[in-house]
VMD Tcl script that draws the C-alpha trace (Angstrom):
set ca {
  {140.29 35.10 64.88}
  {138.06 31.99 64.49}
  {139.22 28.60 63.15}
  {137.21 26.05 61.27}
  {138.88 22.70 60.35}
  {137.27 20.51 57.72}
  {137.62 17.14 59.53}
  {136.51 15.31 56.46}
  {139.46 16.76 54.54}
  {142.07 16.57 57.32}
  {144.33 13.57 56.85}
  {146.15 13.82 60.24}
  {149.64 15.04 58.92}
  {149.83 17.01 62.10}
  {151.64 19.96 60.61}
  {149.33 22.25 62.46}
  {149.88 20.40 65.89}
  {153.60 20.95 65.27}
  {153.41 24.68 64.37}
  {150.68 25.69 66.88}
  {150.63 22.99 69.76}
  {148.61 25.20 71.96}
  {145.72 25.40 69.47}
  {145.89 22.08 67.54}
  {146.43 18.59 69.15}
  {146.33 15.25 67.40}
  {144.67 12.46 69.56}
  {145.55 9.02 68.35}
  {146.38 8.77 64.77}
  {143.76 10.77 63.07}
  {141.57 12.71 65.84}
  {142.35 16.39 65.59}
  {141.27 18.49 68.50}
  {141.64 22.35 68.15}
  {140.66 25.58 69.81}
  {138.01 27.30 67.54}
  {138.83 30.82 69.00}
  {142.42 30.89 70.04}
  {144.11 33.67 71.98}
  {145.26 36.62 70.04}
  {148.84 35.75 71.05}
  {148.73 32.55 68.74}
  {147.71 34.45 65.68}
  {151.05 33.96 63.84}
  {151.35 30.39 64.70}
  {147.83 29.68 63.65}
  {148.41 31.47 60.19}
  {151.69 29.43 59.77}
  {149.76 26.19 60.55}
  {146.99 26.87 58.16}
  {149.41 27.64 55.42}
  {151.37 24.43 56.17}
  {148.46 21.98 56.07}
  {148.90 19.76 52.93}
  {145.41 19.34 52.23}
  {144.34 23.03 53.20}
  {141.81 21.75 55.69}
  {142.14 24.83 58.08}
  {140.12 27.96 57.47}
  {141.20 31.08 59.46}
  {138.45 33.73 59.72}
  {139.59 37.20 60.91}
  {137.25 39.31 62.95}
  {137.98 43.07 62.62}
  {138.57 43.30 66.38}
  {141.32 40.79 65.99}
  {143.41 42.70 63.58}
  {145.76 45.22 64.98}
  {145.18 47.77 62.30}
  {141.36 47.71 62.98}
  {141.61 48.54 66.74}
  {141.20 52.29 67.20}
  {144.01 52.39 69.83}
  {146.49 50.88 67.39}
  {145.61 53.46 64.52}
  {148.33 56.19 64.05}
  {147.06 59.70 64.65}
  {146.77 62.05 61.59}
  {149.62 64.48 61.50}
  {148.84 67.71 63.32}
  {145.98 66.35 64.99}
  {147.39 66.18 68.51}
  {144.96 67.64 71.17}
  {141.96 67.93 68.76}
  {138.85 65.84 68.51}
  {136.26 65.48 65.80}
  {133.72 67.24 67.88}
  {133.16 70.98 67.72}
}
mol new
graphics top color blue
foreach p $ca { graphics top sphere $p radius 0.5 }
foreach p [lrange $ca 0 end-1] q [lrange $ca 1 end] { graphics top cylinder $p $q radius 0.2 }
display resetview
């Protein structure tokens, strides 16, 4: 996951800092500091923070390796495929 915040649009409402404090932090009244590539464990908090931004200043970009459904180890096996590989 990668985060981009439009700092020209951000008005310092701090909803993001409230919902994902390990990723977003408000310094002073308007200076937002954030982690552009947060840990995977912060995914849900970051998505909630982006959705809660009153001016929609937060863009969250998913990378395929960040989504659980795109990781090969997390994909369910096809029924009846136990013990078989795709190579003959």
